[in-house]
Structures are given as structure tokens and as C-alpha cells.
C-alpha positions as CSV (number, residue, x, y, z in Angstrom):
1,X,-69.0,-87.8,-2.9
2,X,-68.8,-90.0,-6.0
3,X,-68.4,-88.2,-9.3
4,X,-71.2,-88.3,-12.0
5,X,-70.6,-91.4,-14.1
6,X,-71.6,-89.7,-17.3
7,X,-68.8,-88.4,-19.6
8,X,-67.8,-84.8,-18.9
9,X,-66.3,-83.9,-22.3
10,X,-66.7,-85.8,-25.6
11,X,-65.0,-85.3,-29.0
12,X,-66.7,-86.8,-32.0
13,X,-64.7,-87.2,-35.2
14,X,-63.1,-83.8,-34.6
15,X,-60.6,-82.1,-36.9
16,X,-58.8,-78.8,-36.5
17,X,-56.3,-77.6,-39.1
18,X,-53.9,-74.7,-39.1
19,X,-52.5,-73.6,-42.5
20,X,-53.3,-76.9,-44.1
21,X,-51.6,-78.8,-41.2
22,X,-53.9,-80.8,-39.0
23,X,-53.4,-80.2,-35.3
24,X,-56.1,-82.8,-34.6
25,X,-57.4,-85.2,-37.2
26,X,-60.7,-87.1,-36.8
27,X,-60.3,-87.3,-33.0
28,X,-62.9,-89.2,-31.0
29,X,-62.2,-88.9,-27.3
30,X,-64.1,-89.1,-24.0
31,X,-62.9,-87.3,-20.8
32,X,-64.4,-89.0,-17.8
33,X,-65.5,-87.0,-14.7
34,X,-63.6,-86.8,-11.4
35,X,-60.2,-87.8,-12.9
36,X,-57.1,-86.0,-14.0
37,X,-56.6,-86.6,-17.7
38,X,-53.2,-85.6,-19.1
39,X,-52.5,-84.9,-22.7
40,X,-48.9,-85.3,-23.8
41,X,-46.9,-85.3,-27.0
42,X,-43.9,-83.7,-28.6
43,X,-44.2,-79.9,-28.7
44,X,-46.6,-78.5,-31.3
45,X,-48.7,-81.6,-31.9
46,X,-52.2,-80.6,-30.8
47,X,-52.5,-81.0,-27.1
48,X,-53.0,-77.3,-26.4
49,X,-55.6,-77.2,-29.2
50,X,-57.7,-79.7,-27.3
51,X,-58.0,-77.2,-24.4
52,X,-58.7,-74.2,-26.6
53,X,-61.5,-76.2,-28.3
54,X,-63.0,-77.2,-24.9
55,X,-63.1,-73.6,-23.7
56,X,-64.4,-72.3,-27.0
57,X,-61.5,-70.1,-28.0
58,X,-61.4,-71.9,-31.4
59,X,-63.9,-73.9,-33.4
60,X,-63.3,-77.3,-35.0
61,X,-63.2,-77.5,-38.8
62,X,-65.2,-80.8,-38.6
63,X,-66.8,-82.9,-35.9
64,X,-68.7,-82.1,-32.7
65,X,-67.7,-81.4,-29.1
66,X,-69.9,-81.8,-26.1
67,X,-69.8,-80.7,-22.5
68,X,-72.2,-82.9,-20.5
69,X,-74.4,-83.5,-23.5
70,X,-74.4,-79.8,-24.4
71,X,-72.7,-79.1,-27.7
72,X,-70.0,-76.5,-27.4
73,X,-71.3,-73.9,-29.8
74,X,-71.0,-70.0,-29.7
75,X,-74.5,-69.6,-28.2
76,X,-73.7,-72.0,-25.3
77,X,-70.3,-70.6,-24.5
78,X,-71.2,-67.8,-22.0
79,X,-72.9,-70.3,-19.6
80,X,-70.4,-73.1,-20.2
81,X,-67.3,-71.0,-19.5
82,X,-68.6,-70.3,-16.0
83,X,-68.2,-74.0,-15.4
84,X,-64.6,-74.2,-16.8
85,X,-61.5,-72.9,-15.1
86,X,-58.6,-72.3,-17.5
87,X,-54.9,-71.8,-16.6
88,X,-53.0,-70.8,-19.7
89,X,-49.2,-71.1,-20.3
90,X,-47.2,-68.8,-18.0
91,X,-50.3,-67.8,-16.1
92,X,-51.6,-64.9,-18.3
93,X,-52.1,-62.5,-15.4
94,X,-53.2,-58.9,-16.1
95,X,-50.1,-56.9,-15.2
96,X,-52.1,-53.8,-14.1
97,X,-54.1,-55.7,-11.6
98,X,-53.0,-56.9,-8.1
99,X,-53.0,-60.6,-7.4
100,X,-56.4,-60.3,-5.6
101,X,-57.9,-58.3,-8.4
102,X,-56.7,-60.9,-10.9
103,X,-58.2,-63.7,-8.9
104,X,-61.6,-62.0,-8.3
105,X,-62.1,-60.5,-11.7
106,X,-64.9,-62.7,-12.9
107,X,-66.6,-62.8,-9.5
108,X,-66.8,-59.0,-9.5
109,X,-68.0,-59.0,-13.0
110,X,-70.8,-61.3,-12.0
111,X,-71.8,-59.1,-9.1
112,X,-70.8,-61.3,-6.2
113,X,-71.0,-59.5,-2.8
114,X,-67.8,-58.5,-1.2
115,X,-68.4,-60.9,1.7
116,X,-68.8,-63.8,-0.7
117,X,-65.7,-62.8,-2.6
118,X,-63.6,-62.5,0.5
119,X,-64.8,-65.9,1.8
120,X,-64.0,-67.6,-1.5
121,X,-60.6,-65.8,-1.6
122,X,-59.8,-67.1,1.9
123,X,-60.7,-70.7,0.9
124,X,-58.4,-70.5,-2.2
125,X,-55.4,-68.9,-0.4
126,X,-55.6,-71.7,2.2
127,X,-56.0,-74.4,-0.6
128,X,-53.0,-73.1,-2.5
129,X,-51.0,-72.0,0.6
130,X,-50.6,-68.6,-0.9
131,X,-49.7,-65.9,1.7
132,X,-52.7,-63.5,2.1
133,X,-50.3,-60.6,2.8
134,X,-49.1,-60.9,-0.8
135,X,-52.5,-60.5,-2.4
136,X,-52.0,-56.7,-2.8
137,X,-48.9,-57.2,-5.0
138,X,-48.8,-56.9,-8.7
139,X,-47.6,-59.8,-10.9
140,X,-44.2,-58.2,-11.5
141,X,-43.7,-58.2,-7.7
142,X,-44.4,-62.0,-7.4
143,X,-42.2,-65.0,-8.0
144,X,-42.9,-67.4,-10.8
145,X,-44.4,-69.9,-8.4
146,X,-46.6,-67.3,-6.8
147,X,-47.9,-66.1,-10.2
148,X,-48.8,-69.7,-11.0
149,X,-50.7,-70.0,-7.8
150,X,-52.6,-66.7,-8.5
151,X,-53.5,-68.1,-12.0
152,X,-54.7,-71.3,-10.4
153,X,-56.8,-69.4,-7.9
154,X,-58.3,-67.2,-10.6
155,X,-59.3,-70.4,-12.5
156,X,-60.9,-71.9,-9.4
157,X,-62.6,-68.7,-8.2
158,X,-66.1,-69.6,-9.5
159,X,-65.7,-73.2,-8.3
160,X,-65.9,-74.7,-11.8
161,X,-66.8,-78.2,-12.7
162,X,-63.7,-78.7,-15.0
163,X,-60.2,-77.3,-14.6
164,X,-58.0,-77.0,-17.7
165,X,-54.2,-76.4,-17.3
166,X,-51.9,-75.7,-20.3
167,X,-48.4,-76.6,-19.3
168,X,-48.8,-74.6,-16.1
169,X,-45.3,-75.4,-14.7
170,X,-43.3,-75.4,-17.9
171,X,-41.5,-72.1,-17.3
172,X,-40.5,-72.6,-13.7
173,X,-37.2,-73.4,-12.0
174,X,-36.9,-77.2,-11.5
175,X,-37.0,-77.0,-7.7
176,X,-40.1,-74.7,-7.7
177,X,-41.7,-76.9,-10.3
178,X,-41.2,-80.0,-8.1
179,X,-42.8,-78.3,-5.1
180,X,-45.7,-77.1,-7.2
181,X,-46.2,-80.6,-8.7
182,X,-46.6,-81.9,-5.1
183,X,-49.1,-79.2,-4.3
184,X,-51.1,-79.6,-7.4
185,X,-51.5,-83.3,-6.8
186,X,-52.8,-82.6,-3.3
187,X,-55.1,-79.9,-4.6
188,X,-56.5,-82.2,-7.3
189,X,-57.2,-84.8,-4.6
190,X,-58.9,-82.4,-2.3
191,X,-61.1,-80.8,-5.1
192,X,-62.2,-84.1,-6.7
193,X,-62.8,-82.2,-10.0
194,X,-62.4,-83.2,-13.6
195,X,-58.9,-81.9,-14.6
196,X,-57.4,-81.8,-18.1
197,X,-53.7,-81.0,-18.0
198,X,-51.4,-80.5,-21.0
199,X,-47.7,-81.3,-20.7
200,X,-44.8,-82.6,-22.7
201,X,-43.1,-83.9,-19.6
202,X,-44.0,-87.6,-19.1
203,X,-42.7,-87.7,-15.5
204,X,-45.1,-84.9,-14.6
205,X,-47.9,-86.6,-16.5
206,X,-47.3,-89.9,-14.6
207,X,-47.2,-88.1,-11.2
208,X,-50.3,-86.0,-11.7
209,X,-52.5,-88.0,-14.0
210,X,-55.0,-90.8,-13.7
211,X,-55.4,-91.3,-17.4
212,X,-52.7,-90.4,-20.0
213,X,-53.4,-89.6,-23.7
214,X,-50.4,-89.6,-26.0
215,X,-50.8,-87.7,-29.3
216,X,-48.7,-87.6,-32.4
217,X,-49.3,-85.6,-35.6
218,X,-52.9,-84.9,-34.7
219,X,-53.8,-88.5,-33.8
220,X,-54.2,-90.3,-30.5
221,X,-51.5,-92.9,-30.5
222,X,-52.5,-94.5,-27.2
223,X,-54.3,-93.8,-24.0
224,X,-54.6,-95.5,-20.6
225,X,-52.4,-95.7,-17.5
226,X,-48.6,-95.3,-17.6
227,X,-48.3,-99.1,-17.1
228,X,-50.4,-99.6,-20.2
229,X,-48.1,-97.4,-22.2
230,X,-45.0,-99.0,-20.7
231,X,-45.9,-102.6,-20.9
232,X,-48.3,-102.7,-23.9
233,X,-47.2,-100.0,-26.3
234,X,-49.5,-99.5,-29.3
235,X,-46.5,-98.8,-31.6
236,X,-42.8,-98.2,-31.5
237,X,-43.3,-94.4,-31.0
238,X,-44.8,-95.0,-27.6
239,X,-41.7,-96.8,-26.4
240,X,-39.4,-94.3,-28.1
241,X,-41.3,-91.4,-26.4
242,X,-40.9,-93.0,-23.0
243,X,-37.2,-93.8,-23.4
244,X,-36.6,-90.2,-24.6
245,X,-38.1,-88.8,-21.4
246,X,-35.5,-90.6,-19.3
247,X,-37.9,-91.3,-16.5
248,X,-36.3,-92.2,-13.2
249,X,-37.8,-95.7,-13.2
250,X,-39.0,-97.5,-11.1
251,X,-39.7,-94.3,-9.0
252,X,-42.4,-92.3,-10.7
253,X,-42.4,-89.3,-8.5
254,X,-40.8,-85.9,-9.0
255,X,-37.5,-85.2,-7.4
256,X,-37.5,-84.4,-3.6
257,X,-38.3,-80.8,-2.9
258,X,-38.8,-78.8,0.2
259,X,-42.4,-78.2,1.3
260,X,-44.3,-75.3,-0.2
261,X,-42.7,-72.0,0.8
262,X,-44.5,-68.7,0.8
263,X,-41.8,-67.1,-1.5
264,X,-41.9,-69.9,-4.2
């Protein structure tokens, strides 16, 4: 099925400031449907702010933000949030709930039947290759990779239109991270959803993303494909950023890793 051609998310002259320091300054941005858009920049330069604005955790100081022509305002948030899955840094699982309870929290809150919950849970464990026998464990009993899969399943439980991921793999061991990158790419391909992913790792951005957006000091420096950034840099910072990442050019894939294991 072809994605809707209309923009999914639009920022219009949007500014967000923290303690007189702009995280985003007069940003105008369109996030197209059915693609994986990756926001990247040096740490602390506004990319996570973009996700928090989309999901309505914070409000812009100036400008307007739309989700499919509906402005993201407090009154619209309850309905809009049901269409947005959000994976925060390091997962954000509730430690007192089992993996299954974490995943199904919103479905139970919305009154889904047990049959519907179990059917959706089976779909998600298959999609993420998460061992069903592990669903009764608490987060502390899971590995880092397993916790990230639980967080991803929780974000996908309601089958949202948009999936937001805020550095979901940043705290993981490199081998586990490489395996999860491979799995995420396949999941994104299968779901055909609009994905917005934040990372400071250019190699990860190139591997997972269809469209890259490089930010610096609250401004969009350049956006496009990696080839655009590499061959037609908008300014010296773009070239410096790429060189600093030490990408294993010309190969733009993560390092070889074993296939997904149940205990990763």
C-alpha cells in the first residue's frame, strides 16, 4: 500500500528555548509519510526537543506544529497521542510491571478485550523476535536488548501512524546494538510507517534513515540523503561532522553481527 502523499508532520517557524538558550530557532520542517527521517547533531542541540514537541510533552515558545493538518495543541493531544508511538532514551519501562504489562498498559487502559490484547501481543513478539516465555519477567530481569524490544513493542501496541525513537540504542553494547540496528531496519520495512529517529551516530542514521536532517545550535544545517550531505555539503560543519564520525566508507552498514538472539 502506498503511503499518503500529504505531509505527516509540519513545523512552521517554530522556536523552543531553555533558559535563554534556543534548542530550536525558527525551524520550518516537513516530515513526509512512510519514510524514516533521522535527526542528528552533536549532543544537546535540539534533536530530542523535536520529538517532545511532536508528542506534546512540551510546547513551542513561538510557531505552530501540525500532525496531518491538525495543530498539536493541548485540546488535541489525547486523540493525537493514540496515533503516535514513542520510545524514549533507555526505554523508560515501569520497573514494577512485567514486560507484558508494560507493553499492554495503554491497551488495557482503553478497555481492549483480552483476546484482542493477546492477539496483538503475539504479532509484536513475532515482529521483534522477542521470546514469549520472557514476557512475565520484570525489566530488571531482562537484558538491555530485551528491554529495548519491550519498549518498542509498547510503542507499537496501538498500531500508531507515527513511531518516534529517541536514541533507542545509545546505551547498548556495540554487538547488541549492531544486531538491533539490523532488526529495526527490517521492522521499519515491514511496518511501512512514518518513523522519526534521533541519534548522534551518523553510521546508524545512514543505515536506518531515508532522509537525514543535520541540526546545529537550534538550526537545520542541511537535510537530504547521505550522498547529498557527503557530496554537496551546505557548509564546512557538514563535512567536519561526517569526518568526525569516522564512517567506514564506502560501506555504510553496521559491523557484522550475529542474528537476533533471544537473550540479546
